[in-house]
N, C-alpha and C positions, 0 to 999 in steps of 0.2 A: 504494499499499499504506500510507496516513498510518492511522496507529490513531488511535481515537476516543478523547479524549481521558477521556472516562466510564469506557472501560474500561478504559484505562491505572491511573486513579486506584482504582475496583475491582482491579485486581491487586496495585499496590501494598500497599491497605488487605490482601488475601488474603496476601500473602508477607512482613507483618510479624511474621507469626509467628515470623521465623527472624531478628529483630533489624531495624534500619533498611534503609531499601533505598531507591531511588531508579532513576529511567528514564531513558535521556537515547535520543534523536533518533540512529538510526542506518539508513541506506539506505532509509530511506522506513518503515524499522519502529521498535523501542524496546528497547535491551537493559537489560535492568534488574541493577542493579549493587547489591552488598554492599560498602561502602567502596568499592575500587580494583577490582573482581573481578566479572566478569562471570556470573552465574549461570541468568540464563534471558533470553525474549525475547520480544518479542511482534509478532507479525509475520499482518498481514490480518486482525487483531483475534481472534486468536487464541494463549493463551500457550504457549512451549516451554518446559521443563526439560531443564539438561545432564544428560547420560547419559554411559555408558562402556559396557564390555563387559560390565559386572556388573550394571547398573542397566537397559540397553537391554530383554534381557527383561522385564524387570515391566513396562515402559511397553508392551512386545507385549502383555502377556498382557492386559494392559487393553482390546485395541484401540487402542494411538495408534499413532503412525507418527512418523517423522524430520521433521525440516524440509528441506525443498529446496529449491534455486532452480536457475531456467532463467538460463544466461551461457555466451557464448561456444563457442554450438554445442552444449551438454551439461546433463546434470541432474549439480547438486553436493549430497550427502547431506552435514548438518551432524551436531554431537552432541549437537541439541535433540530433545527430542520432544514434541510435543504433550499437555500436561497433562491427565489424565483429568479427566473432568466432576465426578464424585464426589466428587471433592477441595474444589471449593468451598464442597461442604453441609457439611463435617467439618475444621474447624480442628488437630484434631488430625493427622490424614492430613496433612492439605496442609503442616503442620510438619514432620512421616518425612520426605515428598517434597520437599520445597524444601530439607529439610535436608540431605539426602542427596547433591542436587543442587551444594547450596552447598560444603561439604567438599571435592567431586569437583574443581569449580571451581577452590576455594583450593590443593588439594594439586597440581594439576595447571599452576599460575600457572607464570610465568617467573622468574627470579631478579630481584630488585630492582637500580635500576642504582647503590645504595649498595653492593651486594655487587661489583658488577662494578666499580664505582671503590676500593673496598679490595683487590682482587687487582690490579688496576695498582696501586696503590698498595706493595703487598707484592713486585712484580719490581721496582719503582724502588728499593726498599730492599737487596733481595737486588746487583741491579748495582751501586749506592753501595759497600756492602761490598767488591765485585772490584776498587773503583777504577776510574777512569776508563783508557777504551781508549786501547790504541795504535793512531797511524790511519800508514797509508803516507807514509815520510818522517820520521815526529817523531824529536826526539832525548829516548833514555834518559837 
């Protein structure tokens, strides 16, 4: 499932309408990222955009299908749908559809490590306010 370098560059040019994007090789295909958020992928030289239950009907109405793969004796469907071909001819439409996918990916991302670290720091501060824990056999 290697990605044709020319197609990868073409996709990056097309998706630049939403801002700086980059491709990263993943599982024989390529993930398309804006910053640290993946909002599209290339598999079998086909572009797929991230979708959820609100966006998927729009893709289905265009005749698109979700990205699926075989593994472990079953077919798995991912939340990425084939980009309608007509979008490659209309930068405004590509901006709209890719922008929605990017917004969805941004909203769905997991909290950053910094937030987890800050939360752990708050727990440490609360523990410090309580004072040292008494252990069995310790002197008061």
